[in-house]
C-alpha positions in Angstrom: 101.1 -31.5 28.5 102.0 -31.0 24.9 105.4 -29.4 24.2 104.0 -27.3 21.4 101.2 -25.9 23.5 102.0 -22.8 25.5 101.0 -22.6 29.1 97.8 -20.7 29.8 98.5 -17.5 31.5 95.9 -16.3 34.0 94.4 -13.0 32.8 94.9 -10.1 35.1 91.7 -8.2 35.9 91.6 -5.0 33.9 91.1 -1.9 36.0 88.6 0.4 34.5 89.2 4.0 35.5 86.2 6.2 35.5 86.2 9.7 36.5 84.5 10.0 39.8 81.9 12.7 39.3 79.4 13.4 42.1 75.9 12.7 41.1 74.0 15.9 40.6 70.6 16.2 42.2 67.8 16.4 39.7 64.5 17.4 41.2 61.4 15.3 40.3 59.2 17.1 37.9 55.9 15.3 37.6 54.0 15.7 34.4 50.3 16.2 34.9 48.1 13.5 33.2 46.1 14.5 30.2 42.5 15.1 31.0 40.3 13.8 28.2 36.9 15.0 27.2 35.1 11.9 28.6 36.9 12.5 31.9 35.6 16.1 32.1 32.1 14.9 31.2 32.3 12.2 33.9 33.4 14.8 36.5 30.5 17.0 35.5 28.0 14.2 35.9 29.4 13.0 39.2 29.4 16.6 40.7 25.8 17.0 39.4 24.7 13.8 41.1 26.5 15.0 44.3 24.5 18.2 44.3 21.3 16.4 43.7 22.0 13.9 46.5 22.9 16.8 48.9 19.6 18.5 48.1 17.7 15.2 48.6 19.5 14.7 51.9 18.6 18.1 53.2 15.0 17.6 52.0 14.8 14.3 53.9 16.2 15.9 57.0 13.7 18.7 56.8 10.9 16.2 56.1 11.7 14.2 59.2 11.7 17.2 61.5 10.8 20.5 59.8 12.3 22.7 62.4 15.5 24.3 61.1 17.5 23.6 64.3 16.6 20.0 64.6 19.3 17.4 65.1 18.9 15.9 61.6 19.2 19.2 59.8 22.1 20.4 62.0 24.0 17.1 61.2 23.2 17.0 57.5 23.2 20.7 56.4 26.8 21.7 57.0 28.3 18.7 55.2 25.8 19.1 52.3 26.5 22.8 52.1 30.3 22.2 51.9 29.7 19.6 49.1 27.5 21.9 47.2 29.9 24.8 47.4 32.8 22.4 46.3 30.8 21.1 43.4 29.8 24.6 42.2 33.4 25.7 42.4 34.4 22.7 40.3 31.7 23.6 37.8 33.0 27.2 37.6 36.6 25.9 37.2 35.7 23.4 34.5 33.7 25.9 32.6 36.4 28.6 32.9 39.2 26.2 31.9 37.2 24.3 29.3 38.2 26.4 26.3 41.8 26.8 27.5 42.2 23.0 28.0 40.7 22.2 24.6 43.2 24.6 22.9 46.1 23.2 24.8 45.2 19.6 23.9 44.9 20.6 20.3 48.3 22.1 20.3 49.9 19.2 22.2 50.5 20.9 25.5 49.6 19.3 28.8 
């Protein structure tokens, strides 16, 4: 060891004092995705196809056995009716909100 060199002192770990504040709960606030015009058009086309296929399904069931209470009609008609009602409700919703959605997107709101 060199006499001119000072011995190396081990460094003491520095204690960092942070104020212990409890974490506050912040509820999750999801932001709805922006629905673009092509997405609205796609939904309209898919719901239109859904209605067409439901009508075709009911027609095929009636063609197989024309009695209204046949097994084919009883199995197909309730599901098809629900799908048609759902799609018509979507059409009404999209048409009613169409203007409002376009105005909000123009203004930058979601």
